[in-house]
N, CA and C of each residue as an Amber inpcrd file, in Angstrom:
protein
   156
   5.8570000 -22.1020000  -9.1560000   5.1150000 -20.8760000  -8.1370000
   4.1580000 -20.3030000  -8.7660000   4.3940000 -20.1770000 -10.3500000
   3.0760000 -19.8450000 -10.9100000   1.6770000 -20.3750000 -10.7220000
   2.0570000 -21.5790000 -10.8630000   0.5780000 -22.6440000 -10.4940000
   0.1920000 -22.2880000  -9.3110000   1.0540000 -22.4920000  -8.1750000
   0.3630000 -22.0320000  -6.7130000  -0.4660000 -20.7030000  -6.8410000
  -0.0100000 -19.7870000  -7.2940000  -0.2820000 -18.5090000  -7.3500000
  -1.8230000 -18.6310000  -8.1860000  -1.8660000 -19.2160000  -9.2410000
  -2.9180000 -19.5300000 -10.0670000  -4.0960000 -20.1170000  -9.4690000
  -3.8260000 -21.0360000  -8.5490000  -4.8500000 -22.1130000  -7.9860000
  -5.1200000 -21.5040000  -6.6790000  -4.4310000 -20.5020000  -6.0570000
  -4.6960000 -20.0340000  -4.8920000  -3.9390000 -20.6030000  -3.4350000
  -2.9090000 -21.6190000  -3.7310000  -2.2030000 -22.1010000  -2.8450000
  -1.3540000 -21.1470000  -2.1000000  -0.8900000 -20.2320000  -3.0010000
   0.1710000 -19.3060000  -2.3510000  -0.6990000 -18.0210000  -2.3650000
  -0.7690000 -17.0520000  -1.3910000  -1.4410000 -15.9200000  -1.6020000
  -0.4690000 -14.7450000  -1.2590000  -0.6850000 -13.6060000  -1.7040000
   0.0460000 -12.4620000  -1.3290000  -0.9990000 -11.1570000  -0.9320000
  -0.3810000 -10.4040000  -0.3310000  -0.8510000  -9.2610000   0.1690000
  -0.2570000  -7.8720000  -0.2400000  -0.7560000  -6.8870000  -0.3980000
  -0.2890000  -5.6770000  -0.8130000  -1.1200000  -4.4650000  -0.3290000
  -0.2970000  -3.3350000   0.0900000  -1.0320000  -2.2390000   0.4980000
  -0.8920000  -1.1010000  -0.6370000  -2.0020000  -0.5550000  -1.2970000
  -1.8300000   0.5050000  -2.4030000  -2.2130000   1.9270000  -2.0420000
  -1.4690000   2.7130000  -2.2900000  -1.8150000   4.0600000  -1.9030000
  -1.7740000   4.9010000  -3.3480000  -2.8420000   5.4310000  -3.4350000
  -3.0810000   6.2590000  -4.8050000  -2.3820000   7.6670000  -4.6520000
  -1.6320000   7.9880000  -5.7560000  -1.2380000   9.3410000  -5.9060000
   0.2020000   9.3840000  -5.2760000   1.0820000  10.3010000  -6.1950000
   2.3210000  10.5120000  -5.8720000   2.2150000  11.6890000  -4.7040000
   1.3590000  12.2020000  -4.4500000   1.3410000  13.3100000  -3.1160000
   1.1600000  12.4060000  -1.8500000   0.7230000  11.2320000  -1.9230000
   0.4740000  10.3060000  -0.6300000   1.9240000   9.4510000  -0.2280000
   2.9640000   9.5870000  -1.4620000   4.1560000   8.6630000  -1.4310000
   5.0250000   9.1330000  -0.0510000   5.1840000  10.2940000   0.5590000
   5.8380000  10.4380000   1.8660000   5.0980000   9.6470000   2.7490000
   3.7690000   9.6840000   2.9900000   3.0800000   9.0720000   4.0210000
   3.2530000   7.5710000   3.7890000   2.9380000   6.9980000   2.5530000
   3.0710000   5.7380000   2.4350000   4.5130000   5.2390000   2.7270000
   5.7290000   6.1920000   2.7570000   6.8300000   5.5220000   3.1810000
   7.1980000   5.4930000   4.6480000   6.4300000   6.3740000   5.2740000
   6.4350000   6.4990000   6.8170000   5.7880000   5.1920000   7.0530000
   4.5820000   5.0170000   6.6210000   3.7930000   3.9190000   6.8860000
   4.7290000   2.5150000   6.8550000   5.6390000   2.6920000   5.7160000
   6.1270000   1.3640000   5.3740000   7.2620000   0.9220000   6.4980000
   7.7670000   2.1010000   6.9670000   8.8560000   2.2890000   7.9360000
   8.2880000   1.8480000   9.4950000   7.1340000   2.4080000   9.3730000
   6.2000000   2.1140000  10.8690000   5.6260000   0.5930000  10.7760000
   5.7130000  -0.1460000   9.7070000   4.9440000  -1.3750000   9.8760000
   3.5790000  -1.3380000   9.4040000   2.9970000  -0.1340000   9.0310000
   1.6250000  -0.2020000   8.7550000   1.1200000  -0.8980000   7.6460000
   1.9740000  -1.3910000   6.7970000   1.3350000  -2.0420000   5.3540000
   1.1590000  -3.4210000   5.7670000   0.6040000  -4.0430000   4.7360000
   0.3650000  -5.5050000   4.7200000   1.0060000  -5.8970000   3.3820000
   2.1430000  -6.8020000   3.3030000   2.7750000  -7.3410000   2.1190000
   3.5700000  -6.1650000   1.6090000   3.4610000  -5.6840000   0.2350000
   4.2040000  -4.8530000  -0.4790000   3.5030000  -3.7170000  -0.2220000
   4.4260000  -2.4640000  -0.2910000   3.7490000  -1.1820000  -0.1970000
   3.9740000  -0.4070000  -1.6850000   2.7250000  -0.2850000  -2.1770000
   2.8150000   0.3180000  -3.6220000   2.1870000   1.6220000  -3.6160000
   2.9010000   2.4650000  -4.2980000   2.1390000   3.7680000  -4.5740000
   1.6570000   3.9450000  -6.0420000   0.3330000   3.8540000  -6.4660000
  -0.2810000   3.8450000  -7.8480000  -0.0980000   5.4480000  -8.2910000
   0.3620000   5.4670000  -9.6800000   0.4630000   6.6360000 -10.2740000
  -0.3230000   6.6020000 -11.2500000  -1.0160000   7.6780000 -11.6960000
  -1.8800000   7.6840000 -12.7430000  -1.2030000   8.2020000 -14.0140000
  -1.4300000   7.6380000 -15.0860000  -0.6800000   8.2680000 -16.5160000
  -0.9600000   9.4690000 -16.5720000   0.0110000  10.3160000 -17.1540000
  -0.3180000  11.4800000 -17.7820000  -0.9820000  11.7590000 -18.8030000
  -1.9400000  12.8250000 -19.0820000  -2.4660000  12.6450000 -20.4810000
  -1.5100000  12.8660000 -21.5230000  -1.4540000  12.3930000 -22.7200000
  -0.5520000  12.8990000 -23.7520000  -0.8030000  14.3840000 -24.1440000
   0.5090000  14.8320000 -24.4060000   0.6990000  16.1610000 -24.7770000
   0.4290000  16.3730000 -26.2700000  -0.3230000  17.2420000 -26.9480000
  -0.4820000  17.3670000 -28.3590000   1.1310000  17.8520000 -28.7020000
   1.5200000  17.2390000 -29.7960000   2.6760000  17.8970000 -30.5580000
   4.2230000  17.3170000 -30.0420000   4.1180000  16.3930000 -29.0980000
   5.1860000  15.7370000 -28.3090000   5.1620000  14.0010000 -28.6850000
């Protein structure tokens, strides 16, 4: 399978939504079938807190 992905024989689609604040709408869209392939919510890394 890895070889087919690498050479482009097998392709995949995904819908990416940015930000946790958009997760509820992404979930609704998932249930409504508005996504293509996987539905992903991309989160940004929190900045490091000094002293932790």
